[in-house]
N, C-alpha and C positions, 0 to 999 in steps of 0.2 A: 428473287429479290434483286439480284445483281445480274445484269446481262453477261453472257458468256465472255464477250470481248473485254469486260472490265475486271475479270477475276484476277488476272495477273497483277493489275494495279492495286486491287484491294489486298491481295496477298502481300505485296511489297509493303504497303502501309501497315498491314497487320503485324508483320514481323518486325517492322521498325517500332511499332507500339510495344511489342514484347521486349525489345531492347530497352525502351524507356522504362518499362515496368521493372526489369532486372536492375536498371540503374537506381531506381528508387529503393529496391530491396538492399542494394549495396550501400546506399546512404544510411540505412537503418543499422548497419553494423559500425561499431567503433573499432579503431585499432586496438583498444584495450581488450577486445575479445580474445586476442592472442594471449594477453597476460592472464585473463580469467581461466584459461585452460590449465595453468599451473595450480589453480585452486579448486579445480573440478575433482570431485571424488572419483575414486577408482570404480565405484559401483556404477556411477552415471556413465563413465567412459565404456565400461563393459557392456552396458545396456545399449549404448549408442552404436558400438561396433557391431554387436549382434543384430541390432535393429536395422542396420544397413546391409550387411553382407548376406544374412539369411534371406530377407525379402528379395535382394538382387538376384541371388541364385535361384530362388523360387520363381521369380519373374521370367528368367531365361527358360526355365523348364515349362512355365505356362505358355510361353510363346510357341514353343515347338508342339505342345499339347494342343493348342488352338488350331494349329495348321495340320492336323492329322486327317482332316476331311479329304476324301479322295477327290482328285481333280483340281485341288486348290494350288495356286501359285503364290509364292511368298519369297521375300528377300531375307536370308538368314541373319543379316546384320540388324534386322529389326528387333532381335532379342535384347539388344543393349537398351533400347528405348523402353521396352516393357519392364526390364529389370530396374531401370532408373525410376520409372513411374511408381514402382512399389517401394523403392528404397528411400526416395527423397522425402525429407520432412522440413517444412517451412518454419524456421525459428520465429520470425515475427508473427506468423499465423498462430503458432502454439501459444505465444504470449497473449494474443488477443482472445483466444478461446479460453485460456485459463482465467483471464480477466472477466470474461462473460459469465463463467460459472463460479466466480469468486473463490478460486483456489490458487490464485497467483502466488500468495505468500505462505501457502501450506507446505508441509513436507513434500507431498507428492508434486506440488507445483514447482518447487525449487529443483527437484530431481528431474522433472520433465523439461524444465528450461535448460538445465545443464546438459541433459542428454540430447535435446534437440539442437543445441549449439554445436556440440561435437558432431552430431549427425549431419548438420548442414555443411560443415567443413569437409567431412569425408565425402558427402554427396557431390560437392563441387569438384573434388578431385576425380571422382568416378565419372562425372559429366564430361570433364575435359578428356579423360582417357577413353571413355566410351564413344564419344562423338568422333574422336580422331581415328579410332580403330574401325568404326563403322563406315567411314568414308574413304579410307585409304588402305593400302597394303600394310603389313606389319612394320616394314622398314620405314615407310613414310609416316606411319602413325607415331612411331617412336620419336622421329624428328619433330613432328607437330606438337607432341606433348612436351618435349624438352624446350622447344622454342617458346611455347606458351608460358611455361613455368618461368623461363628466363625473362620474358616480357613482363610477367606479373611482378617479379622481383625488381626489375628495372623501374617499374611504376612506383613501387613502394619506397624504394631507397633513393630514387632520383627525381621522378616526376612529382611525387607528393611534397617533398621539401621545396621544390621549385614553385609549385602552386601556392604553398604557404607564403613564400616571399612575395610572389606577385599579388596575392590577395591583400597582404598587409600593406603593400606599397600603394595600391590603387583604391582602397576603401577608407572611409572616414567614419570612425566610431560605429562600426557594425552597420553602416548604411550602404546598401548595395543597389546599384542601378540595374536597369533592364538589360544592359549590355552583358551582365554576368549570365543571365538566362539564355541569351543568344549564343554566348560562348559555350555553355553547357550543351545545348542542343547540337551544335556542330561537333563538340568533343565526343559526345555519345556515338555519333555516326563514325567519327574517325577511329575511335577505339574498337568499335564493332568491326570495321573494315580490316583493321590490323589483325585481330584474332581470326577473322575469317580467312585472310590470306595465309596466316600461319598454319591453317589446317584444322582448327577446332570449330568454333561456331561464333557468330557475331554476338550472341547474348553473353558470352564469357567476357568479351571486351567491355561491354556496357556495365556488367557487374563490377569488374575491376575498377572502372572509372569511379563508380559510386563508392566503392569500398575505400579508395585512397583519398577521398575528399578530406582535406586537412581541417577545415574550419567548420565546427559543429553548428554555429549560429547561421552561417551561410547555408549549410545543409538543411537546417530547419526552414530557412526562407524558400529554398527550392521545393521542399515538401509542401509548404503552404501554397505556393503558386502553381506547382506542376502536378501535384498528385491528383486533384479533381479532374484536371484536363485529361490525364493519361487514363485513369481508371474509369472515368465517366464517358469519354468520347472515343479514345484511341483503342483501348484494350478490348472493348466489345467487338471491334472488327476482327480481332484475333480469334475470339470465341465463335464469331460468326463463321469464319473460315473452318474452324474445327467442326462446327455443326454441319457445314456443307459436306464435309468429308465423312461424316458419320452416317451410316445407313442402318438404322435400327431394325428396319423391316427385313434386312437380310438374315437376321437371326431366326426368323420364322419360315424361311424358305425350306429348310429341312429340319427334321427332328434332331439330327445329329448336331446341327448348328446350335439349336436351342439348349440341348443338354450340355454341350461343351461350354456355351456361354454362361449357363447357370453355375457350373462348377468353377469357372474362372472368377465369376463375381464373388462367390463364397471364399475361395482361396485368396483372392486379391484383398478382400476385407480383413482376412484373418492372418495374413502374413506377418504384419508388425506385432499383432497381439501374441501370436504363438512364439515368435522369437523373443519378445520381451518377457513373457511368462517363463520361458526356459531359463533365461539369465537371472530373472528375479528369484526363481527357485534356488539357483546356484548361489546367489548372493544373500539368501535368507530374507528376502523381501516378502512381506505378506502377499498372498495370492490376489487379494482385492486391489492392493496398491499396484501390483504388477499388471493386472488387467487394465486398470485405469491408465497406467503409463502407456500401455500398448494402444489404447484408444486415442490418447492425446497425440502420440507420435504417428498416427495414421493420417496425417494431413499432407495430399499431392495431386494402330491400334485404336484404338479409338473405340468404336461402338461398345464393346464389352468393358473395356477399361474405363470409359467415360461413365458408364452406369455404376461401376464400383466406386469411382471417385465421388460421384454424387451421393451415393449411399453413405459412405464413410464420413463425408463432410457434414451431412445432415444429422447423423446420430451421435457425433462426438460429444457435443455439449449436453444434450438431455440424458444420455446414458450415463455419463460420468457424474453428472449432478445427482442422479438417482441412486448410484451405488456407492459413492465415496463420501464419507464423512470424516473430516480431518480431526485427529485427536490432539489435544493440547497437553504438552509435557512441560512442567515447570522445573526449572533448575532449583537446586537446593541452596538457597541463600535466605538468611533469617531476617535481615533488616528491611522488611517490606513496609514498615510504618515508621513514622517519626517518633511516636510514643515509646516504642520498644527499641529504638535505636540507642546506641551508647551516648550518653550525655557528654558533651565535650569532644565527640568524635566527628568524623567527616560526614557530611550530608550530601547525598547524591540525588540530584533533581533532573528530571527530563522536562524541559520547557518547550511547548509546541507553539509555533507561530503560523497563523493563517495568512497574514501578509505583513507588510512593513508597519502598518498602523498599530500592530500589537507590540512593537518593539519598546516604545517608551514606557508603557505600563509594566511590561514584563521585566525590564531592566530595573525599574524602581522596586518591584517585588523581590527580585534577586538581591538588590542592594539592601533591602530591609531584613534579610535573612540571617544577619549576624555572622558573617564570615570572619573568622579569626585564625591566627596561626595554629592554635590548638584544635579548632573546629572549622576546617576549611570547607568551601563549597565546591563540589564537582558538578558542573552544569552541562548537560547535553542539550544543546539548542537545536531543535528540529523544525525546519521550515517544511510544511506539508503542502504539496502541490497536487492538483487534480491531474490525473493521467488523461490526456486527450489525444485525438488524432492517431498517428501511426507510431508514436513513441512507445518504447518498452518501459515497464516499471523499473525503477532503479533507486539506489540509495547512494547519494553523493556525499563524500566526506570532505569537508573543506579544510585545507591546511593553511597555515599562517602565510599571508601574502596573497591570498585570494585564489590560489590554484586549488584544483579539486582532483579527487581521484576518479571522477567520472565526468561525463559530459551531459549537459542538458540541451535538448533539441528545441527548446522553447526559449528563444533569445530574450524576450521581454521578461518572462518569468524568472529566467536565470539571473538577469540584472537585478531583479528585486531580491533574490537570494543573496546576491553579492552585497547589496545595501544592508541587509540584515546582518550578514557576517561582519561587514566593516564596523557597524555600530557596536556589535558585541566585542569585537577585538579592541575597539577604542576603550570600551568600559573595562575590559580585562587588564589593559595596560595601566589603568589607574587603581587597580585593586589586586594586590599581590596574593591575596588569600582566596581568590576566585579563579578557578580553572574552567574555561569554557571550551567545549568541543562543538563546533558548528557542523550541522548535517542538513542535507535536503533530501526529502523523500518524494518520489513521484509515483502515485498509485491512484486508482479510481476511488471515489468516495465510499463505495460499497465495501471495499477491503482496506481502506486507509487505517482503520483502527487496528488491523492486524500488524501493520508496519509499526505503529506507535507502541502497541503492547509488546511486540517482539523485541523492539529496541530497549524498552524499559526492563524487560526480563534479562536481556543480554548484558546490560550495563549495571544491573543490580541496584536500581534506583529505589529510594524510599518514598519519593513523592513525584507524581506525574501531574504537571500543571498544563491544562488545556484552556485556550481562550473561549469565552462565551461566543455563540454563533452570531450575535449581534455586535457589530464593530462600533468602537467609540467614534463620536462625531467631534467636530472642532470645538463645539461649545461644552465639551465634557460630558455630554449625555450619550445615549445610544441611538443608533440609526433605527428608523421605523421599519426598514426592510429586513425581513428574515432571510437568513441563509439556511434554508431547510436541509440542504445536503450536509452542511457542516454540523448542524444540530444532530442529524443522524449519526455522524461520526462520534460526537460527544457521548451520545447514549450508548453506542457500542463500546466505547472506552470504559464507561462506568460499569458496564456489565462484564467486561473481560480483563480489566487491568490486573497485573500481577503485583501491584503495590497500591498505596494510598493515592487518591486522585483529588486534585483541586481544580474546580472550574472558576476561572478568573474573569469576573465581569469588570472590565476596565472602564472607568468613567473619569479619566484624567488623573490617575494616581501618580503622585510625585511631580505633577505639573501645576504651576500657578495659574491664576486666572488669565494672565496675558499669554499663555501658551508656552512659557519657558520653564525650565527645570526649577522646581521650588527648593530653596535652601532652608526654609523654615522647618521646625520640628514636625514630623509626621505623627498624626494622631490616629491610633489604631484601637478599635473597639472589638472585643471578642464577646459574643453572646453565647452563654452556656445554658442549655436546657437539660441535657442529659443524654447518655447513650454513647456508644463507641465512636461515632462520627464526631460528636462534640468533644470527646476526650482527645481525639486526634487533632481537631482544630485548635484546642487549647495547647497541645504540645507544640504546634507550629507557632502559635501566637507567643507562647512562652519564649521560644527561641528568638523571635523577632524583638521581644521586649528588651533583650540584652544589647540591641544595636544602638550605637551612638546616634542621637538625633531622632529616636523613636520614643514616643510616649504611649504606653499600653494600658488600657483599661479593660478589665474583665468584669462582666456583669453576669451574675448567675440568677436565673429566674427560678424561684422556689414556689411550689404549689401552696396556696393558702388553705384555710379550713373549709372553704366552700367548694373545693375541687373534689369531684367524685373519683374514686379509685377506678383504674382501668379494669374492666372485666375481661377474662380470656375470650378472645375472638379471633377469627381468621382475618389476617391482614393481606390485602391485595395491593401491592405497590404499583408503580407506574405501568400502565398497559396490562395489568394482571399477568406479568411475566412469570412470577413464581409465587408460591403460597407458603406463608410462614405462620406458625401458631405463636401468638404473643401470649405468654403465660405469666401468671403472677410471680412464679419462681424466677423467670428470666428478668422481669422488670425489677424485682427486689435485688437480684444479683447485680444488675447494672447500676442500680441506685447506690449500692454499697461501693462498687468500683468508682462511681462518680465522686462520692464523698472522699474516698481515699486519695484519688488523684488531685482533686481540688485542694484538699488539705496539704498535700505535698507541695503543690504550687504555692500556696499561701505561706508555708513555712520557709521555703527556699527563696522567696522573693521579698520576704519581710524586710523592711528598711530600705528597699531600693526606691530611689527618688522618683523615677519615671514609670513605675509599675504600681498600679492600684487595683484593688478588688472591691466589688460591691455586690450586695445581694438585694434582690427585689422580690417581694412576696406578691404574687399575682394569682388571681382565681380563674382567669379565662384569657382568651386571645385578645379581647378588647383591651384589657389592662396592659397586655404586652405592647399593643400598638400605641397606647397612650404613653407608656414609659419610653418607647423609642422616639415618639414625637418630642419629648422633652429634651432629648440628648442629641438631636440630629444635626445641630449646627457645627459641631466641632470636629467631626471625625472624617479622616481621609479614606480609611479602609475599614470595612466590617469583615470580621472573620467568623464564620458560622459553620456548624456541622450540617450535613445534608439530612440527617435523621432517618436514614434508610433502615428498615427493619425494626424501628421503635415507634410505638404510638404513645405520645405524651398527651395527657389531658389538656395541657396548656396550648398545644399547637394542632390538636386534632381537627378543629374547625377550620383553621387556616389551610390545612392540607387538602380539604375538600374543594378549595377555591383556587388552587395553584394554576397559574397560567403556564409556568415552566416547572413541571414536577422534578426535572433533573436538578433543580436548585434547592429542593426541599421547601418546607413552608416558610421558614424565616428568610432564606435567600430570595425566594420569589416575592415575598412581601417587601423586602428592601429595594428591589429594582423596579417594582411596579407601582410603588407608592410615590407620592409627591413630596414627602417630608425627608427622605433619605437621598442625598445627592452623592455620597461617597462611593468609591469602588467596593466591590464585594468579592470575597474569596470563599467559595463553598467547598468544604472538605468532606470526602468520603474515605473512611478507613478501609484498608484492605480486608476483604471478607473471608479469606481462607481460614483464618483463625483469629478470633477477637478476644484478647485479654484472657487467654486460657479457656474460654468457653467455646467448645466445639460447635460449629454450625449445626451439626446433627442433634445436639442437645436442645436446640431451639425448635426443632421440628417435632411434630406429633409422630406417634408410632406409625401412622399410615403413610407419612411422607418422609420418614427418616431414611438416610443413606449411611452406609457404614464407612468407618475410617475417615470421618470428617469431610467426605465429599459433599458437594453442594449443587443444587440446581441453579443454573444460570440461564438467562435468556439474552441472546444477542439480537440487536434490533437492526433490521435491514431497511435502508432507504431506497425506494424504487423511484426512478425518474418517471414521473407521471406527466402526461400531456398538460394537465391543468396546473402543474407546478406544486401540487400539494405534497404533504409529507405522509408517506405510508410506512408504518413501522410494524413489522410482523416478526414474531419470534421464529428464528430458523435453526437455532441450536439450543435444545432444551437441556442438555446435560454435558458438562465438561468436567472430567475428573481432575480434581486439584489435590495435590499431595497436602497432607495435614502438616504444614510447616509452621513453626512458631513465627508469628509476625514480628 
């Protein structure tokens, strides 16, 4: 492919490409990585140390084993490179593989990320030491290592602050010219030359330069402009040179070569796995988890080692996906629903934001939640961003004043997060009884629900509010375009949430016709048909009814004489995810609970000026539609239950025609009809335990599970070429502790 006379030139460009690639890897590290080490578990540190040292020693042994063929010549210092090739684990690569197999936020994923982080730092120390000792005498190597460490410290404490000052003086509002890119290309070469002169290797200098980059938005700009060029055009030259040096056919010259090669491939692939299993056994980590960790950390002579690397890179994702199933562990907190929460106590809400256009309606919803000194609101506002490009998943906690405990490499998206944070902080300053904690989460859509549910679990929230996947338009309606990816997130949250969930369909709630905040009294209508979801919706509406400037109307639909009683039958909810037997006993029990809770509401709100209760007797869904048409003009917000797990004779026909089953029959009717223009909040009560009725009691003997466990389905959205929405159950059982809601 290349003329012999051009090989030297190609090699030069190839190694410069490698330097650029290492610079990009350095950019992916934040200086906060050092801080994270203090929070890394001892278990992950032990696994990381063993995962580096044992394969490194094994690699050295493999090198001398490979060179036992009679008549062969070899350089003993090559053992260092073979050892490093087995020991090194790529932290960014591990993050992307975990993302691909949707285990990034599982227990094993977090441990793998922590272990690979420590492994990367140890590996770089070994790289510096190994390269120095392989190229020089022991005395010269010591000088090379010490001088390189000194240069790295100089860059961190002197060059990095200087770069920060220069960038702040020469840039305007995060707008960077092409001159910065030219400067970076020159600086990569300069840093590479310095470390090469110091006696280590040029790639070390390139990595150090990327690591000390002070401005994360500038780093994101470099990645956007530079990554495709390096990985698509320059780096293939490096692999081409590697391919030229690999002589696969030499393995077949002698049987001894082939036998040794086979042994080396097996041992190379198993080095990390064996070392990780050993420490996992010592740390009482399950064998399956230890094996999965070893697979993940297996991400890194020539001929034989190249085959081993290809094999391990290819099998990591499919093998781990097939053997590992994450288990869900719920913490023991009781207030997972509003209905069972202490009246007059604190309400903890997790409010999710898809983008800035969700802010106005969500703040209006929070403002309508009756925050008082006796019953304050603790709101965790989570801006969810899709993980794209080379960024690693992260959770950013925003502090007062706009500073964050993490960095986003996506400048434009980060600025949107800051706008959301600013709006929330402004609202909080005007409301002493509302405490808002702003966070930003970056993760792929396929595992975004895990971030949301984990945060809800960690913060002990009673209500998780997620925006509908269709965004509000300027005229107060919904956009015609569907965000199918975010719809999949909502479905996953509904299936896995550790508390009650509300899907908020914002159509200009709290905003007047001219687009400004409305100061008039907000009219809220709660529609009650029956079931645990409706009781939870009533509990939240009840709380909202105590807010100044809120007028609450509760309408209960009662079945008339012409309604046929529901016969026991199998109910197959959205997507046939799980099967539940709806029995007369269960329906009667819920009807009794409905009556008790509604009567309690009527008794305690009797005499309140802006809270009213009505009953409408209807015989079918058509009469419900007619009743809603009569009252559609005056309401800003409709609050309804999703109706999951309950078949009502009044809404059974509506359920058959749902365009958006996640909203339930009434919620879907309200947003797809022409007569209802207000916003809609659809509430689903936490399903771990409902009003003292165990989920196991709802199931038939054939489908029952012990101790209140329940069959859930999580819905996976796959990125399809045609942009369609594919939802398939991938987790059919999650053990949930039978905790009182």
